[in-house]
C-alpha positions as a Markdown table, in Angstrom:
| # | Residue | x | y | z |
|---|---|---|---|---|
| 1 | Met | 0.0 | 0.0 | 0.0 |
| 2 | Ser | 1.6 | 3.3 | -1.1 |
| 3 | Pro | 1.4 | 6.3 | 1.3 |
| 4 | Gln | -1.1 | 9.0 | 0.6 |
| 5 | Pro | 0.4 | 11.9 | -1.4 |
| 6 | Gln | 1.1 | 14.9 | 0.8 |
| 7 | Ala | 1.4 | 17.5 | -2.0 |
| 8 | Ala | -0.7 | 20.0 | -0.1 |
| 9 | Val | 1.0 | 19.8 | 3.3 |
| 10 | Gly | 3.4 | 22.7 | 3.7 |
| 11 | Ala | 2.8 | 23.9 | 0.1 |
| 12 | Pro | 2.0 | 27.7 | -0.3 |
| 13 | Leu | -1.4 | 27.0 | -1.9 |
| 14 | Ser | -3.9 | 29.9 | -2.4 |
| 15 | Arg | -7.4 | 29.3 | -1.1 |
| 16 | Val | -10.3 | 30.0 | -3.5 |
| 17 | Asp | -11.8 | 32.4 | -1.0 |
| 18 | Gly | -8.5 | 33.6 | 0.5 |
| 19 | Arg | -8.3 | 37.1 | -1.1 |
| 20 | Leu | -12.0 | 37.8 | -0.2 |
| 21 | Lys | -11.4 | 36.8 | 3.4 |
| 22 | Val | -8.3 | 38.7 | 4.1 |
| 23 | Thr | -9.7 | 41.9 | 2.4 |
| 24 | Gly | -13.0 | 41.6 | 4.4 |
| 25 | Gln | -15.1 | 41.1 | 1.2 |
| 26 | Ala | -16.2 | 37.5 | 1.9 |
| 27 | Lys | -19.9 | 37.2 | 2.7 |
| 28 | Tyr | -20.8 | 34.9 | 5.6 |
| 29 | Ala | -24.2 | 33.3 | 6.2 |
| 30 | Ala | -25.5 | 36.1 | 8.4 |
| 31 | Glu | -24.5 | 38.8 | 6.0 |
| 32 | His | -26.7 | 37.8 | 3.1 |
| 33 | Asp | -29.6 | 40.3 | 2.8 |
| 34 | Ile | -32.9 | 38.4 | 2.3 |
| 35 | Lys | -35.9 | 40.6 | 1.7 |
| 36 | Gly | -38.4 | 40.3 | 4.5 |
| 37 | Ala | -36.1 | 38.2 | 6.8 |
| 38 | Val | -36.7 | 38.4 | 10.5 |
| 39 | His | -34.1 | 37.7 | 13.2 |
| 40 | Ala | -34.2 | 35.4 | 16.2 |
| 41 | Val | -32.2 | 35.5 | 19.4 |
| 42 | Ile | -32.2 | 32.8 | 22.0 |
| 43 | Val | -32.8 | 33.3 | 25.7 |
| 44 | Asp | -30.9 | 30.6 | 27.5 |
| 45 | Ala | -31.2 | 29.1 | 31.0 |
| 46 | Ser | -29.3 | 30.7 | 33.8 |
| 47 | Ile | -29.5 | 27.6 | 36.0 |
| 48 | Gly | -28.0 | 24.1 | 35.6 |
| 49 | Arg | -31.1 | 22.0 | 36.3 |
| 50 | Gly | -34.7 | 22.5 | 37.3 |
| 51 | Arg | -38.1 | 23.7 | 36.0 |
| 52 | Ile | -39.2 | 27.0 | 34.5 |
| 53 | Thr | -41.9 | 28.4 | 36.8 |
| 54 | Ser | -42.7 | 31.6 | 34.8 |
| 55 | Ile | -41.6 | 33.4 | 31.7 |
| 56 | Asp | -42.5 | 37.1 | 31.6 |
| 57 | Ala | -42.2 | 38.2 | 28.0 |
| 58 | Gly | -44.4 | 41.3 | 28.4 |
| 59 | Asp | -41.7 | 43.9 | 28.1 |
| 60 | Ala | -40.1 | 42.1 | 25.2 |
| 61 | Glu | -43.4 | 41.8 | 23.3 |
| 62 | Lys | -44.0 | 45.5 | 23.7 |
| 63 | His | -40.5 | 46.4 | 22.3 |
| 64 | Pro | -40.6 | 48.0 | 18.8 |
| 65 | Gly | -39.8 | 45.4 | 16.2 |
| 66 | Val | -40.4 | 42.3 | 18.3 |
| 67 | Leu | -42.9 | 40.0 | 16.5 |
| 68 | Arg | -43.1 | 37.1 | 18.9 |
| 69 | Val | -41.5 | 35.4 | 21.9 |
| 70 | Ile | -41.6 | 31.6 | 21.6 |
| 71 | Ser | -41.2 | 29.3 | 24.5 |
| 72 | His | -42.7 | 26.0 | 25.8 |
| 73 | Arg | -45.9 | 28.0 | 26.6 |
| 74 | Asn | -46.7 | 28.6 | 22.9 |
| 75 | Ala | -44.4 | 26.5 | 20.7 |
| 76 | Pro | -46.0 | 23.8 | 18.6 |
| 77 | Lys | -45.6 | 20.3 | 20.0 |
| 78 | Leu | -43.2 | 18.3 | 17.8 |
| 79 | Pro | -43.3 | 14.6 | 17.1 |
| 80 | Tyr | -40.0 | 13.6 | 18.8 |
| 81 | Arg | -39.0 | 9.9 | 19.0 |
| 82 | Asp | -36.4 | 8.6 | 21.4 |
| 83 | Asn | -33.5 | 6.5 | 20.2 |
| 84 | Ala | -34.7 | 2.9 | 20.1 |
| 85 | Gly | -32.7 | 0.1 | 21.8 |
| 86 | Ser | -29.2 | 0.0 | 23.0 |
| 87 | Asn | -27.7 | -0.2 | 19.5 |
| 88 | Asn | -27.7 | 3.6 | 19.3 |
| 89 | Pro | -25.1 | 4.6 | 21.8 |
| 90 | Pro | -24.7 | 6.7 | 23.8 |
| 91 | Gly | -28.3 | 6.3 | 25.1 |
| 92 | Gly | -30.0 | 9.1 | 27.0 |
| 93 | Arg | -32.7 | 11.4 | 25.8 |
| 94 | Arg | -32.9 | 14.0 | 23.2 |
| 95 | Leu | -33.2 | 17.7 | 24.0 |
| 96 | Arg | -36.7 | 18.7 | 23.2 |
| 97 | Val | -36.5 | 22.5 | 22.8 |
| 98 | Phe | -39.5 | 24.4 | 23.9 |
| 99 | Gln | -41.5 | 21.3 | 24.5 |
| 100 | Asp | -41.8 | 21.4 | 28.3 |
| 101 | Asp | -40.7 | 23.3 | 31.4 |
| 102 | Arg | -37.6 | 21.2 | 32.2 |
| 103 | Val | -34.1 | 22.7 | 32.3 |
| 104 | Leu | -31.4 | 20.1 | 31.9 |
| 105 | Phe | -28.3 | 22.2 | 31.6 |
| 106 | His | -27.0 | 25.8 | 32.0 |
| 107 | Gly | -27.4 | 27.7 | 28.7 |
| 108 | Gln | -30.3 | 25.5 | 27.4 |
| 109 | Pro | -32.6 | 27.5 | 25.1 |
| 110 | Val | -35.8 | 28.4 | 27.1 |
| 111 | Ala | -37.2 | 31.0 | 24.7 |
| 112 | Val | -36.5 | 32.8 | 21.4 |
| 113 | Val | -37.3 | 36.3 | 20.5 |
| 114 | Val | -38.2 | 37.0 | 16.9 |
| 115 | Ala | -38.0 | 40.5 | 15.6 |
| 116 | Thr | -37.7 | 42.6 | 12.4 |
| 117 | Thr | -34.0 | 43.5 | 13.1 |
| 118 | Leu | -31.2 | 41.7 | 14.9 |
| 119 | Glu | -30.9 | 44.6 | 17.4 |
| 120 | Ala | -34.6 | 44.5 | 18.3 |
| 121 | Ala | -34.3 | 40.7 | 18.8 |
| 122 | Gln | -31.2 | 41.1 | 21.0 |
| 123 | His | -32.8 | 43.8 | 23.1 |
| 124 | Gly | -36.0 | 41.9 | 23.3 |
| 125 | Ala | -34.2 | 38.8 | 24.5 |
| 126 | Ser | -32.6 | 40.9 | 27.3 |
| 127 | Leu | -36.1 | 41.9 | 28.5 |
| 128 | Val | -37.4 | 38.4 | 28.9 |
| 129 | Lys | -37.6 | 37.4 | 32.6 |
| 130 | Val | -37.4 | 33.7 | 33.4 |
| 131 | Arg | -38.0 | 32.3 | 36.9 |
| 132 | Tyr | -37.0 | 28.8 | 37.9 |
| 133 | Asp | -37.5 | 26.2 | 40.6 |
| 134 | Thr | -33.8 | 25.2 | 40.8 |
| 135 | Glu | -32.7 | 21.6 | 41.5 |
| 136 | Gln | -29.3 | 20.5 | 42.5 |
| 137 | Ser | -27.3 | 19.8 | 39.4 |
| 138 | Ser | -25.0 | 16.7 | 39.3 |
| 139 | Thr | -21.7 | 16.3 | 37.7 |
| 140 | Asp | -21.0 | 12.9 | 39.2 |
| 141 | Leu | -21.5 | 10.1 | 36.7 |
| 142 | Ala | -22.1 | 7.6 | 39.5 |
| 143 | Glu | -25.3 | 9.5 | 40.3 |
| 144 | Ala | -26.7 | 9.4 | 36.8 |
| 145 | Glu | -30.4 | 9.1 | 36.5 |
| 146 | Pro | -31.8 | 5.5 | 36.6 |
| 147 | Gly | -31.8 | 3.9 | 33.2 |
| 148 | Glu | -29.0 | 6.0 | 31.9 |
| 149 | Pro | -26.1 | 4.0 | 30.5 |
| 150 | Thr | -23.0 | 4.3 | 32.6 |
| 151 | Asn | -20.7 | 1.9 | 30.7 |
| 152 | Tyr | -20.0 | 2.5 | 27.0 |
| 153 | Ala | -17.4 | -0.2 | 26.7 |
| 154 | Arg | -17.6 | -2.4 | 23.6 |
| 155 | Gly | -15.4 | -5.3 | 22.7 |
| 156 | Asp | -12.5 | -6.6 | 24.7 |
| 157 | Ala | -9.6 | -4.1 | 24.6 |
| 158 | Glu | -7.3 | -6.1 | 26.8 |
| 159 | Ala | -7.6 | -9.2 | 24.5 |
| 160 | Gly | -7.2 | -7.0 | 21.4 |
| 161 | Leu | -4.0 | -5.5 | 22.7 |
| 162 | Arg | -2.6 | -8.8 | 24.0 |
| 163 | Asp | -3.3 | -10.6 | 20.7 |
| 164 | Ala | -2.4 | -7.8 | 18.3 |
| 165 | Ala | 0.3 | -8.5 | 15.7 |
| 166 | Val | 1.7 | -5.0 | 16.2 |
| 167 | Arg | 1.5 | -2.8 | 19.3 |
| 168 | Leu | 2.7 | 0.8 | 19.6 |
| 169 | Asp | 3.4 | 2.5 | 22.9 |
| 170 | Leu | 4.0 | 6.2 | 22.0 |
| 171 | Thr | 3.6 | 9.5 | 23.6 |
| 172 | Tyr | 2.3 | 12.5 | 21.5 |
| 173 | Gln | 2.6 | 16.1 | 22.5 |
| 174 | Leu | 0.3 | 18.6 | 20.6 |
| 175 | Ala | 0.2 | 22.3 | 20.6 |
| 176 | Arg | -2.7 | 23.9 | 22.4 |
| 177 | Asn | -5.4 | 25.0 | 20.0 |
| 178 | His | -8.2 | 27.5 | 20.5 |
| 179 | His | -11.2 | 27.8 | 18.2 |
| 180 | Asn | -11.5 | 31.3 | 16.9 |
| 181 | Pro | -14.0 | 31.2 | 14.0 |
| 182 | Met | -14.0 | 34.0 | 11.4 |
| 183 | Glu | -17.7 | 33.5 | 11.0 |
| 184 | Pro | -20.1 | 33.5 | 13.9 |
| 185 | His | -22.8 | 30.8 | 14.1 |
| 186 | Ala | -25.7 | 31.7 | 12.0 |
| 187 | Thr | -28.5 | 30.1 | 10.0 |
| 188 | Leu | -30.6 | 31.5 | 7.2 |
| 189 | Ala | -33.9 | 30.0 | 6.2 |
| 190 | Arg | -36.2 | 31.4 | 3.5 |
| 191 | Trp | -39.8 | 30.1 | 3.0 |
| 192 | Asp | -41.1 | 29.8 | -0.6 |
| 193 | Gly | -44.7 | 28.8 | -0.2 |
| 194 | Asn | -44.6 | 25.7 | 2.0 |
| 195 | Lys | -41.0 | 24.9 | 1.2 |
């Protein structure tokens, strides 16, 4: 088996979008101007675990440009299905956004403010007041909820290592990396009739 060619590694290749990016002319997802588009900003949970006891969206709904505040109180119920059987590791449950009052982690979306401009949506989100019945969060895997899988082991690693034709015992040191995206997270969706 011949090694994979490494022609690109270390070569001074020019990216197709390189000039546009370094001159600030590249258009990212959130920068496309779609006529009639509205903007949404998420309100996330400020607790690690518990239940939402109230959401006061009154001030946000009165703010100019805000069209709607969506939460578990008014979102449509979606037909979620859980993963079937243990052949779909790692088990657990899916996050059902805006489907009930449960908070499962800090930062979980609990509401979304939809407005005519990004600025109105951002300010509207800051006006939403959420109250919680806080529960003690757990970071101890030994205290996982009943039924949650606690062992993801598959196969017999010891036997595989013992019987392997070749074994490598190496230490690797890697430089620290930090993710600094040039493009913030954004999604654009445009309805055309019912599509």
